[in-house]
BAVO-323241 format. One record per atom (N, C-alpha, C): x negated, y, z negated. Coordinates in steps of 0.2 Angstrom, whole numbers, plus 5000, padded with zeros to 4 digits. Example, Ala and Ser with C-alpha at 12.3 -4.5 7.8 and 13.67 -1.06 7.14 Angstrom:
2
493449724961 493849784961 493449844961 493649894965 493249954964 493650004961 
***
This chain:
417
521752075046 521452065052 520652075051 520552125048 519852145047 519452085043 519752055039 519451995035 519351935040 519851925044 519951865048 519351865053 519151915056 518651915061 517951895059 517751925053 517051905051 517151825048 517651805045 517751745043 517651695049 518051705054 517951665060 517251665063 516951715063 516251725066 515751685062 515851685056 515351655051 515451575051 516051555052 516251485051 516251445058 516151475063 516251445070 515551425072 515351365072 514651345075 514551365082 514051385084 513851405090 514051485092 514451515088 514551585088 514351625082 514051595078 513851625071 513051625071 512651625076 511951625076 511651675072 511951735072 511651795069 511651785061 512151735059 512151715052 511751655051 511851605055 511651535054 510851535054 510551565059 509851565060 509451595054 509651655051 509251675045 509351635039 509951615038 510051575032 509751505032 509651475037 509251415038 508551435036 508251485039 507551505038 507451525030 507951555028 507851575020 507851515016 508351465018 508451405014 507751365014 507451355020 506851325020 506251355016 506251425016 505751455012 505851445005 506451445003 506651434996 506451364994 506551314998 506351244997 505651234996 505251275000 504551275000 504251304994 504551364992 504151404987 504551424981 505151384979 505551404974 505151394967 504651354967 504251344961 503851414960 503751454965 503351514964 503851574963 504351574967 504851634966 505351624961 505451564958 505851554953 506651554954 506951564949 507751564949 508051614954 507751664955 508051714960 508051684967 507551644969 507551614975 508151564976 508251524970 508751474970 509451514971 509551564967 510151604968 510251624975 509751644978 509851674985 510051614990 509751554988 509951494992 510751474991 510951484985 511651464984 512051524987 511851584987 512251634990 512351624997 511851595000 511951585008 512451535009 512651485005 513051435007 513651425003 513651424996 514251404992 514851454993 514751524994 515251564996 515651545002 515351505006 515751485012 516251435010 516051395005 516551345003 517151375000 517051424996 517551464993 518051504999 517651525004 518051555009 518451515013 518251445014 518551405018 518451335015 518851315010 518751245007 518851185012 519251205017 519351145022 518751125026 518151165025 517551145028 517351075027 517451055021 517250985019 517850935018 518450965019 519050925018 519250885025 519050915030 519250875037 518750825038 518950775041 518550715043 518150695036 518450675031 518150675024 517750615023 517850565027 517550495025 516750505025 516450535030 515750535029 515450585024 515950635022 515750675016 515750635010 516250595009 516250555003 515650505003 515450475009 514950435009 514250465007 514150525009 513550565007 513550585000 514150604997 514150624990 514150574985 514150504987 514150454983 513550454979 512950464982 512250464979 512250514974 512350584975 512250634970 512850624964 513350594966 513850574961 513650524956 513350474958 513050424954 512450454950 512050504953 511550534949 511850574943 512450614945 512750644939 513050604934 513350544936 513550494931 513050464927 512450464929 511850434926 511750474919 512050534919 511950564912 512250524906 512750484908 513050454903 512650394899 512150374903 511650324900 510950344900 510850404902 510150424902 509950444894 509250424893 509050444886 508650514887 508750544892 508550614893 509150654896 509650654892 510250684894 510250754897 509950794894 509950864896 509550874903 508950834903 508550834910 508950804915 509350754914 509750714919 510250754921 510650784917 511250824919 511050884923 510550924921 510350984924 510050964931 509650914932 509350894938 509850864943 510350824940 510850794945 511250844948 511450894944 511950954946 511550994952 510951004950 510551034955 510450994962 510350934961 510350894967 510950884971 511550884967 512250874970 512350944974 512250994971 512351064974 511951074981 511251044980 510851054986 511151004992 511450944990 511750904995 512350934998 512750964994 513351004996 513251055001 512751094999 512551145004 512351125011 511951065011 511751035017 512451015021 512950985017 513550965021 513951025023 513951085020 514251145022 513851165029 513251165028 512851185034 512951145040 513151075039 513251035045 513951045048 514351085044 515051105047 515051165051 514551215049 514551275052 513951295056 513351255056 512751275059 512651225065 512651245071 512551205077 511751185077 511651125080 510951095080 510451145083 510651185088 510251235091 510051285086 510551315082 510351365077 509951335071 510051275069 509651245064 508951235067 508851225073 508151215076 507851285076 508151335078 507851405078 507751435071 508251415067 508151435060 507551395057 507451335058 506951295056 506251325058 506251345065 505651365068 505451435064 505951475063 505751545060 505551525053 505951485049 505751475042 505051445041 504951395046 504351355045 503751395047 503851445052 503251485053 503051535048 503651565044 503451605039 503151565033 503351505032 503151465026 502351455028 502151435034 501451425035 501051485035 501351545037 500951605037 500851625029 501351615025 501251625018 500651575015 500651515017 500151475014 499451485017 499451515023 498751535026 498551595022 499051635020 498851695017 498551675010 498851625007 498551605001 497851565002 497851525007 497251495009 496951445004 497251414999 496951374994 496851304997 496251284995 496051214996 496051174989 496151114989 496151074983 495951004984 495850964979 495650894979 496250854977 496450814981 497050764980 496750704977 496950684971 496650624967 497050564970 497650574972 498050514975 497750494982 497550544986 497350534993 496550534993 496250554987 495550554987 495250594992 495550654993 495250694999 495350774997 494950815000 494850884999 495150915005 495750955004 496050985010 496451045008 496651075014 497051145013 497751125009 497851165004 498551155001 498951215002 498651275004 499051335005 499351354998 499951374998 500351394992 500651344989 500551274991 500851224988 500351194983 500651144979 500151104974 499951044977 500151024983 499950964986 499850974994 499250944997 499150955004 499750915008 500050865005 500550835008 501150875009 501350915005 501850965006 501751015011 501151035012 500951085017 500951045024 500750985024 500750945030 501450935032 501950925027 502650905029 502950965032 502851025030 503151085033 502851105039 502151085040 501851095047 502151045052 502250985050 502550935054 503250955056 503650975051 504351005053 504351055058 503851105057 503851165061 503651145068 503251095069 503051075075 503651045079 503951005075 504550965078 505051025080 505251075076 505651125078 505451165084 504751175084 504451215090 504551175096 504451115097 504551075103 505251065105 505651065099 506351055101 506651125104 506351175102 506551245105 506351245112 505851215114 505651215121 506051175125 506351115123 506751075127 507551095126 507651135121 508351145120 508651195125 509351185127 509651225132 509751295130 509851335134 510051405133 509551445129 508951425129 508451465126 508051505131 507951565130 507551605135 506851585135 506551595141 505851575142 505351605138 505451675136 505051705131 504951665125 505551645122 505651615116 505251545116 505351515122 504951445123 504251455122 503951505125 503251525125 503051535118 503451575114 503351595107 503351525103 503751485105 503851415101 503251375102 502951375108 502351335110 501751365106 501751435105 501151465101 501251445094 501851445091 501951425084 501851345083 501951305088 501751235088 501051225087 500651265091 499951265091 499651285084 499951335081 499851355074 499951305069 500551275070 500751215065 500351155066 500151135072 499651085072 499051095069 498751155070 498151175067 498151165059 498751195057 498851185049 498951115047 499251075051 499251005050 498650965049 498150985054 497450955054 497150985047 497151045045 496851065039 497151035033 497751015033 498050985027 497850915026 497650885032 497350815032 497850765028 498550775030 499050735028 499250675033 499050615031 499150565036 499850545037 500250545031 500950535032 501250585037 501150645036 501450695040 501250685047 500650675049 500450665056 500750605059 500750545055 501050485058 501850495059 502150525054 502850535054 503050585060 502650635061 502850685066 502750655073 502150615073 502050585080 502550535082 502850495077 503350455078 504050495080 504150545077 504750585078 504750615085 504150645087 504050675094 504150625099 503850565098 503950515103 504650485103 505050485098 505750475098 506150525102 505950585101 506350635104 506250635112 505550615114 505450605121 505850545124 505850495120 506250435122 506950455123 507250485118 507950505118 508050555124 507650595126 507750645132 507750595138 507350545138 507350505144 507950465145 508150435139 508750395139 509350435141 509350495140 509950535141 510050545149 509550525153 509650525160 509950465163 510050415158 510350355160 511050355159 511450335164 512150335163 512450305156 512950325153 513150305147 513350225147 513550205153 513750135153 513150085153 512550115155 511950075155 511550085149 511650135145 511250145139 511150095134 511650055133 511650005128 511049955130 511049925136 510549885138 509849915138 509849975140 509150005140 508850015133 509350035128 509050045121 508849975118 509249925119 509149855116 508449835119 508349845126 507749825129 507149865126 507249925125 506749975123 506549955115 507049935111 506949915104 506549855104 506649805109 506349745109 505549755111 505449795116 504749815118 504349845112 504749895108 504349925103 504249875097 504749835096 504649775090 504049735092 504049715099 503449675101 502749705100 502749765102 502149805102 501849815095 502349825090 502149835083 501949775080 502249715082 502049645079 501349635082 501249645088 500549635091 500049675088 500249745087 499749785084 499549765077 500049735073 499849715066 499449655067 499549605071 499249545072 498449555074 498349605078 497649615080 497249665075 497649685070 497249725065 497249805066 497749825070 497849895071 497949935065 498349905060 498549935054 497849955050 497449915050 496749925046 496449985050 496449985056 496150035060 496450105059 497050105058 497450165057 497250195050 497250145045 496950165038 496250195038 495850165042 495150185042 495150255045 495550265051 495550335054 495750385049 496250375045 496450425041 496150425034 495650385033 495250375027 495650345021 496150295023 496450255018 496150195017 496450155011 496250085010 496850045010 496749985009 497349935009 497849955003 497649984998 498150004993 498450074994 498350105000 498550165001 498350214996 497750214994 497450264989 497850264983 498050204980 498350194974 499150194974 499450204980 500150204980 500450134979 500150084981 500350014980 500349994972 499850024968 499950014961 500550054958 500650114961 501250154958 501850114960 501950084965 502550044967 502649984962 502049954961 502149894956 502349914950 502049974947 502249994941 503050024941 503250054946 503950074947 504350014946 504249964950 504649904950 504749874943 504149874939 504149844932 504649894928 504549954928 504950004924 505649994926 505849984933 506549984935 506849914932 506449864931 506749804929 507049804922 506849864918 507149864911 507849884911 508149914917 508849924917 509049924925 509049864927 509049854935 509649874938 510249874935 510849884938 510949964939 510850004934 510950074935 510350124933 509850094931 509250134930 509150164924 508650204923 508550244917 508950304916 509150334922 509450394923 509150444927 509450484931 509150524936 508650574933 508050574935 507450614933 507350594925 507550544923 507450524916 506750494914 506450464920 505750434918 505250484918 505150534922 504650584922 504750644917 504750624911 504850674906 504250674901 504150724898 503550724893 503750684887 503150654885 503250604879 503450534880 503650524886 503850454888 503150424889 502950374885 502250344886 502050314893 502550284896 502350264903 502250314908 502650374907 502450424912 501850464910 501750474904 501150504901 500450464904 500550394904 499950354906 499850364913 500350364917 500250374924 500050444926 500250494923 499950564924 499250564922 499050534917 498350534915 497950494920 498150434922 497850394927 497750434934 498150474936 498150504942 497950574942 497750594936 497450664935 497950724936 498550704934 499150754935 499150794928 498750844928 498650884921 499250924920 499650944925 500250984923 500750944921 500750874921 501250824919 501950844922 501950864928 502550874932 502450864940 502950864943 502850854951 502550794953 502650734950 502350674952 502950624953 502850574957 503350524958 503050454960 503450404962 503150344964 503050334971 503050384975 502850384982 503250334986 503850324984 504250274988 504950294986 505350314991 506050334989 506450274986 506450214988 506850164986 506650144979 505950144977 505750124971 505850184966 505850244968 506050304964 506750294962 507150274967 507850274965 508050214961 507650154962 507650094957 507550114950 507050154949 506850174942 507450214939 507650264943 508150314941 508850294941 509050254946 509750234947 509850164948 509350124947 509450044948 509650024955 509849964955 510049934961 510649974965 511050004960 511550054963 511250104967 510750144965 510450194968 510050164974 509750104974 509350074979 509850064985 510450044983 510950024989 511250094992 511250144988 511550204991 510950244995 510350244993 509850264997 509750225003 509750165002 509750115008 510250135013 510850145011 511450155015 511350225019 511050275016 510850335019 510350325025 509850285023 509350265028 509550235034 510050175033 510350145038 510750185042 511150235039 511550275042 511250325047 510650345045 510250395049 510050355055 509850295055 509650255061 510250245065 510750215062 511350195065 511750255069 511750315065 512050365068 511650395074 511050385074 510550405080 510750365086 510850295085 510950255090 511650275093 512150285089 512850295091 512850365095 512450415093 512350475096 512150465103 511650425104 511350415110 511850385115 512250345112 512750305116 513350355119 513450415115 514050455117 513850525119 513350555117 513250625119 512850635125 513050695128 512650715134 512250775132 512250795126 511850855124 511150835122 510750835127 510050805127 509650835121 509550905121 509150935116 509350925109 510050925107 510350915100 510150845098 510350795103 510250725101 509450715099 509050745103 508350735102 508050755096 508350815094 508150845087 508350805082 509050785082 509250745076 508950675076 508750645082 508450575082 507750585079 507350635081 506650655078 506650665071 507150705068 507150725061 507350655057 507850625060 508050565056 507450515055 507050495061 506550455060 505950475056 505850545056 505350565051 505550555044 506150565042 506350555035 506350485033 506550435038 506550365037 505850345036 505350365040 504650345039 504350365033 504450435031 504250465025 504450435019 505050405019 505450375013 505050315010 504550285014 504150235012 503550255008 503350325008 502750345005 502950415001 503450445002 503650504999 504350504996 504550564993 505150564990 505450634993 505750634999 505950695002 506750705001 507150665000 507850674999 508150644993 507750644988 508050624981 507950674976 507750724977 507550784972 507950844974 508150884969 508450954971 507951004974 508251044978 507951104981 507351084985 507451034990 506951014994 507251005001 506851015006 507051015013 507450955015 507150895013 507550835014 508150825011 508250845005 508950845002 509450885005 509250935009 509650975013 509750955020 509250935023 509250915030 509550845031 509450795027 509650725028 510450725027 510750765022 511450765022 511750805029 511350855031 511550885037 511550835043 511050805044 511050755049 511550695049 511650675043 512150615042 512850645044 513050705042 513750725043 513750755050 513250785053 513250815059 513350765065 512950705064 512950655069 513650615068 513850605062 514550575061 515050615065 515050685064 515550725067 515550725074 514950725077 514850715084 515250655087 515050595083 515450535086 516150535085 516450575080 517150575079 517450625084 517050665086 517350715092 517450675098 517050615099 517150575104 517750525103 517850495097 518350445096 518950475094 518950545091 519550575089 519550645093 519850645098 519850705102 520150765099 520550765094 520850825090 520350855086 519750815084 519250845080 518650865084 518550925085 517950945090 517450995087 517050975083 516451015081 516051035086 515751095086 515251115091 514551075090 514351035094 513750995093 513151025094 513051055100 512351085102 512351155100 
***
């Protein structure tokens, strides 16, 4: 009996906040600074999640279809070891990626969205404090700008965590059952995160965060519409947004946005990277070169790109587009699976809107989903091991799928908010 009580408390979403909030915060800190803290931090991350799978294997065995769907991508990454010409690199990186995704799936089954939000707020705040303590500024040759990097090697990474922290902060404000004092603290953290975002000068993070927060606001508004009327309202809203986007492009608003953020029509070299990635991917279009097999030392094409973009460390670089990165690494197979993840993020968000009455949780999931979808066009957030995206995107996919299943399958009742 003494073992059963802790087990139940740890595994039960909504009743395990004392465990869930700290481990989410620790995980985000590890994702941000594992390159600084090394293997010990990775072991701490694994210690937070993998023992839970040993404690209760049924975590991932119930309602297994979405679990299999999410695991298909890391499974192909592991299988690519068979045809990779950098076998050791592919095997190691793919296992690391697969275990990161698995930990995200475990979190989806035991961490309520409210606790994810509070853990993300705590972890994000600590991450930003650490970067401000470092206070490093640097020149980004890709973006051709000089901005704050903090403890990161890239201003875009600092901007990413600042944007995530901002979203978690505003989500805390609108989430139910949150004390007023904590809401005020969250607003203070939001101001701090926004200041950090300005210092990082990361256009991608600003635009994605803005779209995410607008989406959250729309979701909160839609939730006040009766479920029977939501479908028509959502379709009408999507038509209006599509029309406004088309009009903005036609009148040249895109060029204005580029000018405001100091970009040009090539997105400061990204379009060149995309064209090169497509060319390299065509060498093995079906299954790719192998996961992580392109960016290895002594591969002439990689060495050339590192040299052109002043990556003196010859590491930590990519094609700045998730689909193209997956095309080079895993071919059209990888593109299809990454595309399926992206479509599922959007599709699950719409399905969640149609079924749930949990306003705050739905808004958080919708905002994060759109942020990762937008960033996938210019960044690689959920295709590499030990990153926030590779943990949060599987969480979102499974959590939203579970919520829908709780509606259509009454015997399966995960705690949603």
